[in-house]
N, C-alpha and C positions, 0 to 999 in steps of 0.2 A: 484588400483584405476586407472582410465585414468587420463592423462594430458590434461589440457585445452589447446585450442590454442591459437591465439594471436590477435584475433578481439575483438574491444570494444562492450559492449553490456549494455542494461538498463533491469534489472530485479527487478520485483516489487512484494512485499507481500501485500495482502489485506485479509480482514476479520473483523469481530467484534473485539473489545476490548477484550483483554485477550484470543485470539486465538493462541497467540504464534507468532506473527510475528516479535516482536523484537528479541525474542530468535532465531529464525530461519534466520532472516536477519544476525545477528551477527555470527551465525555458518556457514553460507554460505561464509560471508566476510574471516572468519578465514581459511575455506577450500580453498578460491581461493588464498589468498595471500600466505598460504603454499606451493603453486605451483608457487610461483614468479611473479604473475601476480599483478599489481596495481589495488586495489580494494578501492572504495568510498563508503561509507554508509552514506545514506540521511534518515530522519524521517521527515515526514509531517503530522500536521503542523510543521514549523519551529518556534519555540517561541522566537527566538533570533532575528527576524527582526520586524520593527514596525508594518507590517502587522499581523505577528503572535502574537505579544504581544495583538493586539486588539481581535483576534480571543479568546485568552486565557480569556481575560477579558468577552466575549460573554459568553463562554463555564462555567463560574463560576458565572454568573448571574449579572455581572457589566453593562452589555449592553443588549439590547433588539432588536436584529435585526430580520427582517423577514427571511423566509428561504432563498429567492432566494439571498437576499444581503449577508447572511452569507456564501452561496456557492460561490460567486463571491470574497469573501475575501479569502477562501481557495484556490480558483483557481489563484488569484493573488499572494498568497503567492509560488505558485508553478512556477509561471512565474519569480518571484524573484531569482530563483535559475536556470532558464532556461540556461543563459549563461554558469555557472559554468557545468552543465550537458553536454551541447553540446561541451564543450572543453575537457572534461573528456573523453567523447567518442570518439572523434577526435583524441586523443591521446593514444587510444587503451586501456583506462582502463575500468574495470567492475564497473558500477554503480548499486547498490542495494538500493532499497528504501523500506522503511515501510510506506507504504501507498503513494498513487498517484492519478491519474486521476480518476480511478474507484470509489473512495471513494466518490467523489462530486455527481457522477452519482447514486450510490447505496444510500447514505444518501438523496440526493436532491429527488430523485424519491420517496423514502419513504415518503417524506414530500408533494408529489403531484406535484413536478416540472416535467418539460419535460425533459427527459433523452437525447433527441436530441439535445436541446438546450445546456445541459450541456457539452455534447461532442463537441458540435459545439464551445464553449468558450474555450476549450482546446486545438483546432486544432493545434495550432502553437507549442505547447510542444513537446518535442522530444518523440516519440512512443515506448513503452515498447516493448522488443524482447520477453520477457516471463512475464507472470502475473500468480502468484501463489495465489490462494485463499485458506486460512485455515479456513474450513467450521467448525463451531460450532453453536448450538443452544443457543439462548439469556439465557437459564436457566444455562448452563454450564459457560457462562461468569458471572453470579452472583455468582456462587459457586468459581469461581477462584478470585473473587474481590468483596467482600460483601459491604465494605465501601469505603467512598471517591469518589463515582461514580459522573460524570459531568452528565450534563442534558440530554445527549442522552443516557448515559449508564443506567439511571433510568427509561427509557421509554422501556419497554419489547415489547410492541405492535409495536413502531416504529422499534426496533432491529429485529423483526421477518420479516417486510416488507424490511428492509435491507438485511437481509440474503437472502430473495427472489430475489432481484435484483442482488446481487453477482451471485448466483446460475445461473441466467438467462446470465448474461454477461459472465460466465465461459464457455458457450457453443461457445464461439467464438475460432476462429484459435489462437494459441498462448498463450492459457489460460490452466491452470492446476488446478483442484479442488481436494483438499487433505482433507481427515478427520482429522480435527484438535483436535479431542478428543482422538486421540492415544498418546502413549507416544513420547516424543520429539525425543527421537532416532529414532524411526520409521518413523516419519515425515521427519526427516533430511535426512535420507537414499534416500527418494522418491525425496526430494528436488535435492540432489546431483546428482541423477540420471538425472534428469530433465535438470540440469544446465550443465552438462557435455556433454550431447547430443546437447545442444544448442552451447555452445562454441567450440565445436569441429568442427562446420560446416566451410567450406572455406570462 
C-alpha cells in the first residue's frame, strides 16, 4: 500500500445518517496514523459546545427553530472549530471530518433554503481537499436504524431531497461519490485509494 506524503489536508465524509460516515472516518484515521502521520478526527455537530448543545435540543424536539435559523446554528458550530482546524492543517496534520459544510447545503436545500446563501455563509471555513459522499437511499438508512431516529431521520421525503442535493454537489471537482450500500471493506478500499492519491500530491 502506498505511503502518504507530508502535506496537511482536510478530508470530509458526507451522506445520510447510517451511510457509514463514522465507520469510514475512523477507518481512514487508523490507516493514516498507521503510516506515522498526525490525523485528527472531528464530527459535526459537535454537541460538546454551547451551540452544539442547542442543536441537540432542537433535534430532539426541545426547541422549535425555523430551517434557516437551525442551519445557521450548524454553521456557527463549525466556525467554533475553525481555529483548531486551521492550526492542525498548518502543522501538517490530516483532519478527517464526519460531516462538514455540505451537510448544511444538502439539508438546507432540502428544506427550501438557497444553497448559494448556505455556501456563502461558510466561505471563511477551511475548504475540504476531498469530500467523500457515501450514497444510500433513505430506506437503507431506516433498515440500519429503525428506532431512536431524530426529526430529520424520520422524514423520508426530506431525506430523498437531501440525497439529491448530495448527488448534485458531488459533481464538483474534489468530490467522490461512493455506493454506501456495499460492504464496509469495499467502501474503505475506495476511500484509501482516493486519500492516498490526494496525500501523495506535492
